[in-house]
C-alpha positions as CSV (number, residue, x, y, z in Angstrom):
1,M,-32.0,27.7,52.9
2,M,-33.8,25.1,50.2
3,Q,-36.6,23.4,51.7
4,V,-36.9,19.9,49.4
5,G,-39.3,17.2,52.1
6,Q,-38.4,14.7,49.5
7,T,-37.9,10.2,50.4
8,I,-34.7,9.6,49.9
9,S,-32.7,6.3,50.4
10,V,-29.7,6.4,53.1
11,L,-27.1,3.7,54.4
12,A,-27.7,4.0,58.0
13,S,-26.0,2.5,60.8
14,F,-28.1,1.2,63.7
15,S,-25.2,-0.4,65.8
16,A,-24.4,2.4,68.2
17,G,-27.7,4.5,68.1
18,M,-28.9,5.8,64.7
19,K,-26.1,7.0,62.1
20,P,-27.0,8.0,58.8
21,L,-24.1,7.3,56.7
22,Q,-24.6,8.6,52.4
23,F,-27.6,8.6,51.3
24,R,-29.6,8.9,47.1
25,W,-31.2,12.4,45.9
26,S,-31.5,13.6,42.5
27,G,-29.2,10.3,40.8
28,R,-26.0,11.6,43.3
29,I,-25.3,9.4,46.4
30,I,-23.8,12.5,49.6
31,K,-21.5,11.0,52.0
32,V,-22.0,12.0,55.2
33,K,-18.7,13.5,56.5
34,E,-20.4,14.6,59.7
35,I,-23.5,14.5,62.4
36,T,-23.7,18.7,63.3
37,Y,-26.5,18.0,65.4
38,T,-29.1,15.4,66.3
39,W,-33.0,15.9,67.7
40,K,-36.2,14.5,68.3
41,S,-39.7,15.2,67.6
42,R,-43.4,14.3,67.3
43,E,-45.9,14.1,65.0
44,G,-49.3,12.3,67.1
45,Q,-48.0,9.2,68.1
46,K,-44.5,9.2,65.8
47,D,-41.0,10.1,66.5
48,I,-39.2,12.0,64.1
49,F,-35.6,11.9,64.2
50,H,-33.7,14.9,62.6
51,F,-30.5,15.2,61.9
52,S,-28.3,17.6,60.7
53,V,-25.3,16.5,58.9
54,T,-22.4,18.1,56.1
55,D,-20.7,16.6,53.3
56,G,-17.9,18.8,53.7
57,D,-19.6,21.5,51.3
58,S,-23.4,21.8,52.0
59,L,-25.4,21.4,55.7
60,Y,-28.7,19.3,55.3
61,E,-30.9,18.2,57.6
62,L,-32.7,14.5,57.3
63,T,-35.3,12.8,59.1
64,F,-35.9,9.5,60.2
65,D,-40.0,8.5,60.8
66,T,-40.2,5.9,62.7
67,R,-43.8,4.9,61.5
68,S,-42.8,4.5,58.4
69,L,-39.9,3.2,58.0
70,L,-39.1,6.7,56.2
71,W,-36.0,8.9,55.2
72,R,-36.5,12.5,54.3
73,L,-34.6,15.4,53.2
74,E,-36.3,18.4,54.5
75,H,-33.6,21.6,54.1
76,I,-30.4,21.8,52.2
77,E,-28.5,24.7,53.1
78,A,-25.4,25.6,50.8
């Protein structure tokens, strides 16, 4: 597992809950094929939503910070 910890741009749907659809990392667009697991944590007063997603080849952990409204790529497992 590779730790990344970088802010990323995410195209997400918020119509039926929060769902990342694709994200940009290192100049590439990565399309989310499946969300494999979701969970929520707290850091002080902010909620952090975690998404384990796959593009069919690799597994990525994305987080969404409800206070700053920023998405981050936390980990990659190839």
